[in-house]
Backbone as CSV, one residue per row, in Angstrom:
resi,resn,N_x,N_y,N_z,CA_x,CA_y,CA_z,C_x,C_y,C_z
1,MET,0.819,-1.204,0.000,0.000,0.000,0.000,0.857,1.259,0.000
2,ASN,1.976,1.206,0.746,2.857,2.377,0.794,3.417,2.703,-0.581
3,THR,3.734,1.645,-1.355,4.281,1.872,-2.697,3.257,2.561,-3.587
4,ILE,2.022,2.082,-3.564,0.960,2.688,-4.370,0.719,4.122,-3.922
5,PHE,0.709,4.330,-2.604,0.498,5.677,-2.054,1.576,6.638,-2.545
6,ASN,2.843,6.207,-2.454,3.951,7.078,-2.870,3.948,7.320,-4.373
7,LEU,3.631,6.294,-5.152,3.570,6.457,-6.605,2.451,7.416,-6.999
8,SER,1.336,7.336,-6.284,0.213,8.236,-6.570,0.577,9.677,-6.246
9,LEU,1.317,9.882,-5.166,1.771,11.229,-4.818,2.707,11.788,-5.881
10,LYS,3.650,10.966,-6.337,4.596,11.416,-7.356,3.874,11.725,-8.664
11,SER,2.899,10.885,-9.005,2.135,11.121,-10.228,1.341,12.420,-10.133
12,ALA,0.767,12.681,-8.959,-0.003,13.915,-8.760,0.889,15.142,-8.862
13,ALA,2.110,15.039,-8.359,3.029,16.177,-8.392,3.424,16.552,-9.814
14,ARG,3.340,15.588,-10.721,3.691,15.851,-12.130,2.470,16.213,-12.963
15,GLU,1.312,16.280,-12.334,0.066,16.538,-13.062,-0.081,18.035,-13.354
16,PRO,-0.069,18.451,-14.642,-0.187,19.887,-14.960,-1.510,20.494,-14.531
17,PHE,-2.586,19.685,-14.552,-3.883,20.191,-14.103,-3.835,20.615,-12.645
18,LEU,-3.060,19.889,-11.836,-2.945,20.210,-10.412,-2.358,21.598,-10.227
19,LEU,-1.276,21.886,-10.921,-0.584,23.161,-10.762,-1.491,24.326,-11.124
20,PHE,-2.215,24.207,-12.216,-3.044,25.337,-12.672,-4.379,25.417,-11.936
21,TRP,-5.193,24.344,-12.012,-6.563,24.399,-11.519,-6.679,24.409,-9.995
22,SER,-5.717,23.825,-9.301,-5.843,23.703,-7.852,-4.881,24.585,-7.067
23,ILE,-3.929,25.232,-7.755,-2.986,26.090,-7.042,-2.935,27.487,-7.664
24,LEU,-2.512,27.589,-8.923,-2.317,28.903,-9.545,-3.632,29.657,-9.725
25,LEU,-4.647,28.994,-10.280,-5.934,29.663,-10.509,-6.605,30.090,-9.205
26,PRO,-6.719,29.214,-8.197,-7.330,29.657,-6.936,-6.580,30.797,-6.252
27,ILE,-5.256,30.710,-6.216,-4.486,31.764,-5.551,-4.569,33.066,-6.342
28,GLY,-4.401,32.985,-7.674,-4.466,34.190,-8.492,-5.847,34.833,-8.442
29,GLY,-6.901,34.018,-8.564,-8.254,34.557,-8.501,-8.570,35.156,-7.150
30,MET,-8.098,34.521,-6.090,-8.326,35.031,-4.738,-7.685,36.389,-4.537
31,LEU,-6.443,36.540,-4.961,-5.727,37.799,-4.761,-6.324,38.920,-5.608
32,ILE,-6.688,38.609,-6.848,-7.242,39.642,-7.734,-8.619,40.092,-7.267
33,LEU,-9.525,39.144,-7.044,-10.887,39.497,-6.635,-10.909,40.122,-5.243
34,GLY,-10.093,39.584,-4.334,-10.035,40.149,-2.993,-9.523,41.569,-2.983
35,SER,-8.557,41.861,-3.851,-8.011,43.216,-3.936,-9.019,44.187,-4.545
36,LEU,-9.784,43.709,-5.530,-10.756,44.581,-6.190,-11.901,44.980,-5.256
37,VAL,-12.390,44.042,-4.471,-13.501,44.337,-3.563,-13.002,45.062,-2.321
38,GLY,-11.961,44.534,-1.717,-11.276,45.256,-0.658,-11.985,45.384,0.669
39,ASN,-12.787,44.385,1.093,-13.303,44.413,2.464,-13.099,43.052,3.109
40,ILE,-13.101,43.026,4.440,-12.722,41.826,5.174,-13.699,40.689,4.955
41,ASP,-15.008,41.007,4.862,-16.007,39.956,4.658,-15.779,39.241,3.332
42,TYR,-15.506,40.017,2.284,-15.290,39.377,0.988,-13.941,38.654,0.955
43,SER,-12.970,39.147,1.710,-11.680,38.454,1.779,-11.857,37.052,2.342
44,ILE,-12.699,36.931,3.367,-12.984,35.612,3.936,-13.752,34.757,2.937
45,ARG,-14.749,35.362,2.274,-15.549,34.631,1.285,-14.689,34.102,0.153
46,ILE,-13.835,34.943,-0.401,-13.058,34.533,-1.564,-11.943,33.566,-1.190
47,THR,-11.378,33.705,0.016,-10.343,32.773,0.451,-10.910,31.368,0.607
48,THR,-12.011,31.245,1.327,-12.622,29.930,1.508,-13.225,29.413,0.204
49,GLY,-13.749,30.324,-0.622,-14.308,29.917,-1.900,-13.257,29.312,-2.815
50,MET,-12.083,29.916,-2.864,-11.014,29.397,-3.706,-10.404,28.125,-3.138
51,MET,-10.398,28.003,-1.809,-9.972,26.734,-1.212,-10.887,25.603,-1.664
52,ALA,-12.191,25.845,-1.547,-13.168,24.829,-1.923,-13.105,24.517,-3.417
53,MET,-12.886,25.539,-4.237,-12.798,25.323,-5.676,-11.593,24.459,-6.026
54,GLY,-10.468,24.714,-5.388,-9.284,23.896,-5.631,-9.507,22.445,-5.252
55,ILE,-10.205,22.226,-4.127,-10.513,20.860,-3.706,-11.415,20.183,-4.725
56,LEU,-12.454,20.886,-5.167,-13.389,20.317,-6.135,-12.691,19.977,-7.446
57,PHE,-11.888,20.894,-7.952,-11.236,20.666,-9.237,-10.251,19.510,-9.194
58,TYR,-9.515,19.380,-8.073,-8.562,18.266,-8.022,-9.241,16.970,-7.600
59,SER,-9.976,17.000,-6.471,-10.546,15.770,-5.931,-11.582,15.151,-6.845
60,PHE,-12.229,15.961,-7.648,-13.246,15.406,-8.544,-12.805,15.442,-10.002
61,THR,-12.613,16.640,-10.550,-12.360,16.753,-11.989,-11.074,16.047,-12.407
62,THR,-9.979,16.330,-11.719,-8.701,15.718,-12.104,-8.715,14.221,-11.877
63,THR,-9.269,13.772,-10.751,-9.251,12.342,-10.457,-10.185,11.553,-11.361
64,VAL,-11.255,12.181,-11.848,-12.123,11.481,-12.797,-11.333,11.070,-14.031
65,PHE,-10.532,11.998,-14.561,-9.725,11.687,-15.743,-8.632,10.669,-15.411
66,SER,-8.054,10.761,-14.224,-7.032,9.791,-13.817,-7.619,8.389,-13.720
67,LEU,-8.807,8.295,-13.139,-9.455,6.993,-12.991,-9.882,6.428,-14.329
68,LEU,-10.361,7.292,-15.225,-10.720,6.828,-16.564,-9.496,6.265,-17.266
69,SER,-8.365,6.951,-17.123,-7.129,6.473,-17.727,-6.725,5.119,-17.156
70,GLN,-6.889,4.949,-15.844,-6.547,3.675,-15.223,-7.455,2.557,-15.720
71,ARG,-8.737,2.859,-15.840,-9.672,1.847,-16.342,-9.322,1.440,-17.766
72,ARG,-8.987,2.413,-18.593,-8.678,2.116,-20.000,-7.376,1.340,-20.135
73,ARG,-6.448,1.539,-19.209,-5.188,0.783,-19.231,-5.338,-0.607,-18.610
74,GLY,-6.502,-0.880,-18.055,-6.731,-2.205,-17.473,-6.105,-2.405,-16.116
75,VAL,-5.912,-1.307,-15.372,-5.270,-1.413,-14.059,-6.079,-2.309,-13.126
76,TYR,-7.397,-2.132,-13.115,-8.232,-2.910,-12.198,-8.258,-4.383,-12.583
77,GLN,-8.166,-4.656,-13.871,-8.117,-6.047,-14.308,-6.795,-6.694,-13.919
78,LEU,-5.697,-5.925,-14.013,-4.395,-6.457,-13.625,-4.331,-6.758,-12.137
79,LEU,-5.066,-5.980,-11.335,-5.058,-6.209,-9.892,-5.615,-7.584,-9.532
80,LYS,-6.449,-8.142,-10.415,-7.046,-9.441,-10.131,-6.009,-10.560,-10.103
81,VAL,-4.869,-10.341,-10.782,-3.837,-11.383,-10.811,-2.690,-11.056,-9.865
82,THR,-2.895,-10.066,-9.000,-1.894,-9.714,-7.992,-2.468,-10.014,-6.610
83,PRO,-1.587,-10.124,-5.594,-2.086,-10.389,-4.238,-2.748,-9.184,-3.577
84,MET,-2.678,-8.008,-4.208,-3.279,-6.810,-3.596,-4.770,-6.746,-3.900
85,PRO,-5.610,-6.705,-2.860,-7.058,-6.552,-3.088,-7.360,-5.181,-3.678
86,LEU,-8.446,-5.116,-4.428,-8.856,-3.853,-5.034,-9.124,-2.797,-3.969
87,SER,-9.671,-3.217,-2.837,-9.992,-2.266,-1.771,-8.739,-1.572,-1.238
88,ARG,-7.641,-2.305,-1.109,-6.395,-1.707,-0.615,-5.825,-0.731,-1.639
89,TYR,-5.971,-1.061,-2.900,-5.506,-0.144,-3.946,-6.308,1.151,-3.916
90,VAL,-7.632,1.039,-3.778,-8.501,2.221,-3.731,-8.159,3.084,-2.523
91,ILE,-7.936,2.452,-1.379,-7.574,3.201,-0.172,-6.253,3.943,-0.362
92,SER,-5.295,3.299,-1.009,-3.971,3.909,-1.213,-4.047,5.131,-2.120
93,VAL,-4.685,4.981,-3.279,-4.748,6.109,-4.211,-5.644,7.219,-3.661
94,SER,-6.739,6.838,-2.998,-7.636,7.846,-2.425,-6.934,8.629,-1.325
95,GLY,-6.136,7.939,-0.517,-5.389,8.620,0.540,-4.393,9.608,-0.022
96,ALA,-3.699,9.212,-1.085,-2.712,10.107,-1.706,-3.402,11.322,-2.310
97,TRP,-4.500,11.105,-3.014,-5.217,12.222,-3.639,-5.836,13.150,-2.588
98,THR,-6.288,12.583,-1.485,-6.827,13.420,-0.405,-5.746,14.302,0.189
99,LEU,-4.569,13.734,0.396,-3.454,14.510,0.940,-3.075,15.647,-0.001
100,VAL,-3.018,15.371,-1.296,-2.689,16.404,-2.275,-3.737,17.518,-2.247
101,SER,-5.009,17.140,-2.180,-6.088,18.140,-2.129,-5.951,19.036,-0.908
102,MET,-5.644,18.435,0.232,-5.516,19.206,1.465,-4.318,20.148,1.411
103,ILE,-3.226,19.690,0.826,-2.039,20.544,0.686,-2.352,21.750,-0.187
104,CYS,-3.050,21.516,-1.296,-3.428,22.623,-2.191,-4.311,23.625,-1.458
105,ALA,-5.305,23.121,-0.723,-6.216,24.001,0.004,-5.483,24.803,1.074
106,MET,-4.553,24.163,1.779,-3.812,24.867,2.816,-2.893,25.940,2.230
107,LEU,-2.364,25.683,1.036,-1.549,26.702,0.368,-2.381,27.945,0.082
108,VAL,-3.584,27.731,-0.431,-4.490,28.857,-0.692,-4.816,29.579,0.606
109,LEU,-5.093,28.835,1.665,-5.440,29.433,2.951,-4.310,30.292,3.497
110,PHE,-3.107,29.769,3.496,-1.984,30.505,4.074,-1.634,31.751,3.261
111,VAL,-1.744,31.651,1.934,-1.518,32.833,1.097,-2.604,33.869,1.362
112,GLY,-3.853,33.427,1.464,-4.962,34.350,1.710,-4.869,35.028,3.060
113,THR,-4.559,34.281,4.101,-4.464,34.884,5.436,-3.305,35.874,5.519
114,ALA,-2.213,35.570,4.829,-1.077,36.491,4.843,-1.384,37.756,4.044
115,PHE,-2.020,37.605,2.880,-2.274,38.748,2.011,-3.367,39.650,2.571
116,PHE,-4.424,39.040,3.117,-5.565,39.817,3.624,-5.476,40.103,5.123
117,HIS,-4.406,39.627,5.756,-4.188,39.836,7.193,-5.337,39.279,8.023
118,LEU,-5.741,38.044,7.712,-6.800,37.377,8.461,-6.214,36.704,9.698
119,GLU,-7.015,36.656,10.759,-6.580,35.984,11.979,-6.785,34.479,11.812
120,LEU,-5.755,33.711,12.152,-5.794,32.263,11.965,-5.083,31.586,13.124
121,SER,-5.800,30.734,13.854,-5.222,30.000,14.969,-4.982,28.549,14.576
122,ILE,-4.222,27.823,15.389,-3.974,26.409,15.133,-5.282,25.626,15.130
123,LEU,-6.186,25.962,16.057,-7.472,25.276,16.118,-8.282,25.516,14.848
124,ASN,-8.228,26.743,14.327,-8.923,27.045,13.075,-8.388,26.193,11.928
125,VAL,-7.065,26.067,11.881,-6.438,25.269,10.821,-6.866,23.808,10.917
126,ILE,-6.920,23.283,12.134,-7.331,21.889,12.332,-8.771,21.685,11.879
127,LYS,-9.655,22.604,12.284,-11.066,22.484,11.889,-11.225,22.564,10.376
128,MET,-10.516,23.486,9.756,-10.613,23.617,8.308,-9.998,22.413,7.610
129,GLY,-8.948,21.857,8.208,-8.325,20.661,7.650,-9.276,19.474,7.662
130,ILE,-10.056,19.335,8.733,-11.045,18.255,8.807,-12.101,18.419,7.717
131,ILE,-12.555,19.650,7.526,-13.532,19.918,6.470,-12.943,19.598,5.098
132,CYS,-11.710,20.018,4.864,-11.046,19.727,3.586,-10.961,18.228,3.351
133,MET,-10.623,17.481,4.395,-10.481,16.028,4.268,-11.815,15.376,3.914
134,LEU,-12.878,15.755,4.642,-14.190,15.168,4.369,-14.660,15.494,2.954
135,GLY,-14.501,16.763,2.556,-14.917,17.159,1.220,-14.116,16.458,0.137
136,ALA,-12.804,16.383,0.321,-11.939,15.763,-0.683,-12.250,14.281,-0.847
137,ILE,-12.388,13.562,0.269,-12.688,12.127,0.178,-14.042,11.907,-0.489
138,GLY,-15.019,12.726,-0.133,-16.342,12.591,-0.742,-16.299,12.768,-2.246
139,TYR,-15.584,13.775,-2.717,-15.504,14.015,-4.158,-14.652,12.956,-4.854
140,ILE,-13.639,12.437,-4.176,-12.827,11.373,-4.777,-13.661,10.111,-4.971
141,PHE,-14.444,9.739,-3.969,-15.324,8.578,-4.115,-16.355,8.811,-5.213
142,LEU,-16.861,10.040,-5.303,-17.809,10.363,-6.373,-17.151,10.215,-7.736
143,SER,-15.862,10.554,-7.821,-15.152,10.440,-9.093,-15.010,8.981,-9.531
144,PHE,-14.911,8.047,-8.575,-14.880,6.624,-8.927,-16.183,6.240,-9.632
145,PHE,-17.289,6.716,-9.112,-18.594,6.406,-9.704,-18.734,7.025,-11.092
146,VAL,-18.389,8.315,-11.206,-18.553,9.014,-12.483,-17.637,8.430,-13.551
147,SER,-16.414,8.076,-13.179,-15.484,7.515,-14.163,-15.990,6.189,-14.718
148,GLY,-16.787,5.476,-13.906,-17.356,4.220,-14.382,-18.477,4.417,-15.379
149,LEU,-19.047,5.621,-15.427,-20.128,5.915,-16.365,-19.608,6.339,-17.732
150,CYS,-18.357,6.789,-17.778,-17.815,7.389,-19.002,-16.871,6.422,-19.715
151,LYS,-16.863,6.511,-21.018,-16.010,5.641,-21.832,-14.905,6.423,-22.542
152,THR,-15.108,7.726,-22.771,-14.135,8.523,-23.504,-13.827,9.801,-22.732
153,ASP,-12.763,10.478,-23.154,-12.404,11.755,-22.531,-13.496,12.794,-22.757
154,ALA,-14.107,12.774,-23.946,-15.147,13.744,-24.252,-16.349,13.561,-23.318
155,GLN,-16.755,12.314,-23.117,-17.857,12.044,-22.199,-17.506,12.488,-20.783
156,THR,-16.285,12.206,-20.371,-15.843,12.572,-19.024,-15.856,14.076,-18.838
157,SER,-15.402,14.805,-19.844,-15.388,16.263,-19.770,-16.799,16.821,-19.642
158,ILE,-17.728,16.284,-20.451,-19.108,16.765,-20.421,-19.752,16.478,-19.066
159,VAL,-19.620,15.243,-18.591,-20.257,14.852,-17.336,-19.672,15.614,-16.155
160,SER,-18.341,15.747,-16.123,-17.716,16.456,-15.004,-18.123,17.927,-14.980
161,ASN,-18.247,18.542,-16.159,-18.694,19.939,-16.216,-20.156,20.082,-15.809
162,LEU,-20.975,19.101,-16.197,-22.383,19.132,-15.815,-22.573,19.003,-14.303
163,ILE,-21.584,18.445,-13.636,-21.648,18.305,-12.177,-21.012,19.496,-11.480
164,THR,-19.808,19.884,-11.921,-19.072,20.926,-11.196,-19.666,22.321,-11.383
165,MET,-20.134,22.640,-12.595,-20.648,23.990,-12.828,-21.870,24.320,-11.979
166,PRO,-22.896,23.436,-11.916,-24.018,23.741,-11.024,-23.611,23.829,-9.551
167,LEU,-22.653,22.996,-9.147,-22.186,23.063,-7.765,-21.562,24.423,-7.469
168,LEU,-20.729,24.902,-8.381,-20.064,26.186,-8.185,-21.050,27.352,-8.267
169,LEU,-21.846,27.375,-9.337,-22.753,28.502,-9.553,-23.919,28.507,-8.569
170,GLY,-24.262,27.341,-8.045,-25.350,27.253,-7.078,-24.868,27.379,-5.642
171,SER,-23.806,28.129,-5.428,-23.259,28.353,-4.095,-22.923,29.832,-3.950
172,ASP,-22.606,30.230,-2.731,-22.222,31.621,-2.501,-20.708,31.767,-2.366
173,ALA,-19.991,30.984,-3.182,-18.532,31.030,-3.130,-17.989,32.403,-3.504
174,PHE,-18.619,33.054,-4.489,-18.087,34.305,-5.010,-19.050,35.479,-4.889
175,TYR,-20.291,35.203,-4.511,-21.284,36.274,-4.406,-22.346,35.850,-3.405
176,SER,-23.059,36.837,-2.877,-24.098,36.562,-1.896,-25.364,36.060,-2.572
177,LEU,-26.031,35.099,-1.927,-27.293,34.572,-2.428,-28.447,34.919,-1.489
178,ASP,-28.254,35.919,-0.649,-29.278,36.291,0.329,-30.568,36.763,-0.332
179,ALA,-30.459,37.387,-1.498,-31.643,37.942,-2.165,-32.290,36.968,-3.148
180,THR,-31.818,35.739,-3.194,-32.373,34.768,-4.133,-33.736,34.263,-3.662
181,PRO,-34.571,33.740,-4.568,-35.882,33.209,-4.184,-35.756,32.030,-3.221
182,ALA,-36.852,31.731,-2.553,-36.850,30.661,-1.547,-36.508,29.308,-2.163
183,TRP,-36.983,29.040,-3.408,-36.714,27.738,-4.018,-35.230,27.552,-4.321
184,VAL,-34.535,28.659,-4.610,-33.082,28.575,-4.837,-32.374,28.229,-3.530
185,LYS,-32.833,28.841,-2.439,-32.222,28.550,-1.137,-32.455,27.101,-0.727
186,MET,-33.573,26.530,-1.135,-33.833,25.120,-0.846,-32.866,24.222,-1.608
187,ILE,-32.578,24.588,-2.856,-31.630,23.812,-3.649,-30.236,23.888,-3.041
188,ILE,-29.886,25.063,-2.547,-28.568,25.254,-1.941,-28.358,24.299,-0.770
189,LEU,-29.444,23.976,-0.058,-29.342,23.104,1.115,-28.860,21.695,0.761
190,VAL,-29.036,21.270,-0.488,-28.593,19.932,-0.890,-27.329,19.997,-1.748
191,ASN,-26.708,21.145,-1.784,-25.474,21.320,-2.544,-24.282,21.000,-1.645
192,PRO,-23.585,19.871,-1.859,-22.455,19.522,-0.976,-21.318,20.530,-1.035
193,TYR,-21.188,21.203,-2.177,-20.143,22.217,-2.297,-20.419,23.393,-1.362
194,GLN,-21.699,23.753,-1.191,-22.053,24.828,-0.274,-21.709,24.455,1.162
195,TRP,-21.914,23.208,1.520,-21.582,22.776,2.879,-20.074,22.715,3.087
196,LEU,-19.329,22.448,2.025,-17.875,22.551,2.112,-17.472,23.991,2.402
197,LEU,-18.099,24.918,1.709,-17.850,26.340,1.952,-18.239,26.734,3.378
198,ASN,-19.429,26.298,3.808,-19.896,26.641,5.150,-18.938,26.133,6.217
199,GLY,-18.440,24.918,6.020,-17.512,24.348,6.987,-16.202,25.101,7.052
200,LEU,-15.689,25.511,5.891,-14.433,26.262,5.863,-14.607,27.627,6.523
201,ARG,-15.698,28.304,6.225,-15.922,29.631,6.807,-16.144,29.564,8.308
202,SER,-16.977,28.615,8.753,-17.233,28.501,10.189,-15.986,28.064,10.931
203,GLY,-15.141,27.252,10.290,-13.871,26.876,10.909,-12.942,28.054,11.041
204,LEU,-12.917,28.908,10.023,-12.058,30.088,10.055,-12.553,31.105,11.069
205,LEU,-13.876,31.253,11.183,-14.464,32.255,12.067,-14.697,31.739,13.484
206,GLY,-14.486,30.434,13.705,-14.676,29.879,15.038,-16.117,29.642,15.422
207,ASN,-16.995,29.455,14.433,-18.409,29.182,14.699,-18.586,27.667,14.846
208,ASN,-18.532,27.180,16.075,-18.527,25.737,16.315,-19.831,25.059,15.896
209,ARG,-20.965,25.705,16.117,-22.252,25.102,15.775,-22.360,24.855,14.277
210,ASP,-22.089,25.880,13.469,-22.175,25.729,12.016,-21.126,24.749,11.509
211,TRP,-19.966,24.742,12.162,-18.897,23.818,11.747,-19.333,22.372,11.971
212,LEU,-19.947,22.076,13.115,-20.401,20.713,13.406,-21.491,20.277,12.439
213,ILE,-22.387,21.193,12.104,-23.443,20.863,11.126,-22.816,20.525,9.776
214,SER,-21.829,21.310,9.374,-21.147,21.047,8.103,-20.432,19.703,8.127
215,VAL,-19.820,19.366,9.258,-19.149,18.069,9.395,-20.147,16.936,9.203
216,MET,-21.309,17.053,9.813,-22.330,16.005,9.702,-22.847,15.875,8.275
217,VAL,-23.104,17.010,7.622,-23.623,16.955,6.249,-22.567,16.390,5.299
218,LEU,-21.330,16.820,5.440,-20.259,16.316,4.577,-19.981,14.840,4.840
219,SER,-20.166,14.405,6.075,-20.016,12.980,6.386,-21.097,12.169,5.678
220,ALA,-22.315,12.710,5.646,-23.407,12.044,4.926,-23.110,11.995,3.427
221,PHE,-22.599,13.099,2.887,-22.211,13.142,1.467,-21.120,12.113,1.183
222,LEU,-20.162,11.994,2.095,-19.093,11.009,1.938,-19.679,9.601,1.917
223,GLY,-20.629,9.335,2.809,-21.242,8.017,2.850,-21.972,7.683,1.554
224,ILE,-22.703,8.641,1.009,-23.412,8.423,-0.256,-22.414,8.184,-1.394
225,SER,-21.348,8.985,-1.420,-20.332,8.825,-2.468,-19.629,7.480,-2.351
226,LEU,-19.382,7.042,-1.114,-18.755,5.737,-0.908,-19.658,4.624,-1.416
227,PHE,-20.949,4.727,-1.137,-21.909,3.723,-1.623,-21.881,3.643,-3.149
228,LEU,-21.889,4.809,-3.813,-21.860,4.836,-5.280,-20.544,4.278,-5.816
229,ALA,-19.437,4.594,-5.134,-18.131,4.095,-5.568,-18.055,2.579,-5.450
230,VAL,-18.568,2.041,-4.352,-18.569,0.590,-4.159,-19.386,-0.104,-5.238
231,LYS,-20.557,0.468,-5.561,-21.387,-0.106,-6.622,-20.642,-0.110,-7.952
232,SER,-19.913,0.974,-8.210,-19.155,1.069,-9.456,-18.016,0.058,-9.496
233,LEU,-17.315,-0.106,-8.372,-16.175,-1.014,-8.335,-16.606,-2.472,-8.369
234,LYS,-17.786,-2.772,-7.889,-18.290,-4.136,-7.969,-18.470,-4.576,-9.416
235,VAL,-18.842,-3.613,-10.269,-18.971,-3.897,-11.690,-17.615,-4.278,-12.277
236,VAL,-16.557,-3.593,-11.817,-15.208,-3.871,-12.301,-14.760,-5.256,-11.862
237,GLU,-15.101,-5.631,-10.626,-14.650,-6.915,-10.090,-15.329,-8.096,-10.775
238,ASN,-16.563,-7.889,-11.266,-17.323,-9.001,-11.878,-16.892,-9.282,-13.318
């Protein structure tokens, strides 16, 4: 498992999508938009929003393409003739991808707190790290399911965009949704990306009640994603 974990980390470090979509774009967008608006509330919104966006883009979008590539190369079929169970392989690669997602998010956080002069304690970092972990694992498991639905890169691109765009646009990552109609607010309640945002903000601001609610909702999302991933992997094993 350690070998697979380390190989997955090295592969992620060489991934060009990681550098742009999960590090350069979130940090650059955060600094530009935060500077243009120039108030503390929006600095917090854009910092946590870009953290969540980096997690979504890597944990879901990038890993969907990685998993599709593995399926097409017959990696899961080759595992059947090795002593390593498929479950151990999934745990190894998922652990490596989760760690990479958390590192990217923490880079955005530390740059944002330094640039916007936000107050950040060790406890805040721990709480936000837990939220990042839950969100990243949930999206990684979801990517296992989605990759099983797609056969080509074009299909994967379409499906991943159909999932990520509504998640992003149907959240208050970059703008307030306070004036939206009641039915929009109801939809937001089932948006896992919004709960990722809520958890990051409440962790940064020290709002323990909202943070615990976000932990519970993201844990439920993780459970649903795990169920879908298991169903997808059972198809591979048969």
